[in-house]
N, C-alpha and C positions, 0 to 999 in steps of 0.2 A: 353573244356572250354568254355561258350558260346561267341556269337560271343555281343559284345555289340551294342545295340539299337542307334539310330541316338541321341537321347537324354543322353545316360548314356555316348557315346564320346564324347557330346558336353561338360557336364556337367565335366569329366575328363581332355579336353584344356583348360575349363575355370581354374582347380585347376592349371592345370601345369603355366599357364599364372599370375597366383598369386604368384605361389609360386617364378614365375623369376622375379615379380617386388619385392618380399621379399629378395632375394640375392642379387637383386639390389638398394634396400636402404640400406640392410644390409653392404654390402662389398664396396660400393662405399661412399654413403650417411655418413652414421656413422661416418668413421674413419677421417670425415675433420671437425668433428663437437670434433672428441673425438682431445686431445692436447699433449698426451701422448706417440704417436707411432712417430716413424723416418721417414722418408723419403722412406727410403728403404722397409719397413713396411708397408706402404699404399702401394707402387705400388706394392707388393705383392698382398694385399688385391683387390685393383685394377683387376688386371687381371685376379686373380680368381674367383674373383667374376663376373668379365665381360663372363667368362668361360663358367660358368654355368648356367648365366642367358640368354646369350644367347641360349645358348643348350635346355634350359628347355623352349626357347619363341618357339625355329624353332620344336623342339619335340612336341608341342604344337600344331602350324600349320600342322604339318607334321599329327596328327588325325584328325584334322577337314576336311584338302584336300580328304584324301583319302574316310570318307567317304561321300564330297561332289561331290566324282565323279563318284559313286556308284547309285547315286541316277538321 
């Protein structure tokens, strides 16, 4: 497998950042609008979405950090 160029890694980081925002909005903001879920379900959505969103965001930053250290 070939190593990715800086532009490709930048694009991958951008995509992961967008996925992080999507998980955040889908799991945290959307359940606030939906009135048919219980408080326990909302808490579960909140925690899982926060973990997934945070993980994707950190991974996105790691991609850029590794490449920028080599420059």
